[in-house]
C-alpha positions, 0 to 999 in steps of 0.5 A: 080162883082155885089152886089146882095140882094135876098130877100126870098131865102129859096128855089125855085126861090129865091135860084136859083137866089143866085146860079146863081149870085154866079156862076157868081161871084157876092157878094150875100146877101140873106134872109131865114126864118129858120136855114136850109135855112140860112145854104143853103145860106152859102153853096153857099157862100152867106151872110145870113140874117134871115128874114121873111117878113110876121113878122113886128118884123123880117122885121124891120130895126135892123133885115134887117141891109142893110144900106150902102151896095150899092146893084146893084141889089135887087130881092124880091122874097117871095110869097105864093099862098093861097087857090086854089079857082076856082071862087068867094069863099071867103078866110078865114081871116086867108087865106087873111092875110097870102097871103096879108102879105107875098105878099104885106105888106112884099115887102112894108116893104122891099122896104121902107128900101132900100133907103140907101142901093142902088148903083147908078142906082140899079136895083130892081125887084119884082117877080109878076105874069101875074095872077095879070095882070088886062088887060090880065085877062081871068080867075078868079081862085086863085083870092086871089093870083091874088089880092095880085099880082095886089097889088104888081104891084101897090107897085112896081109902087109907088116905081119906082116913089120914086126911079126914077133917083136912081134905075130902078124898075120893076115887073117880071112875072117868067113864070109857073116855076116848084117849090113847088108852080108851080108844076111838071107840069109847063112849065119852069125849075127854072134854065131857068126862073132864067136865063131869069130874070137875063138877063132881069134885066141886060138889063134894062135901065132907060126907063124900070122904072116902067114896068111889064116885062115877064121873057124874057123882053117882056112887059106885060099889067098891 
């Protein structure tokens, strides 16, 4: 039995992560932003934590309360897309703040609190996106979302240096997934994407620390 922390499990990929890890018999602690999300986690048998990663007060140490938990696996899922731009349309300050606070600052707040909450050789995965890759960039649509995921990759790389020898840290591209964000025309059902990522996380070795991987484990360009 693994001890798993899923951050951002109100719906979509995060909630399916909780469902699949619980089905496998793992002990899961998971976060949601509202009572409806917390109730769904309780129904699945997870230990719920009320957490909004975009809120400094909510993401403070007293709110998270994970010291000494000994997590074997941590999956950080929160993400918002922001404006659906198709070129260089500048976002408003409110749009910029909402996307960057959730996608980047939220991860920085959570990762900073993991030091005393990890089992030896824990696996830490943040849900990034191929859209954040600079090397593979071939379009400019959703440039605020792209910028936030590129920044998230940088945050993960720094975490991999800090946790080197103690944990294996990776950025994962979940694929284009049929969720509220991905839409009904996306390539992958959420169940398949999550099953792929769980297999990839389980197969990680210390040599993978600091890598950017596709949901099926294939390497991606930064």
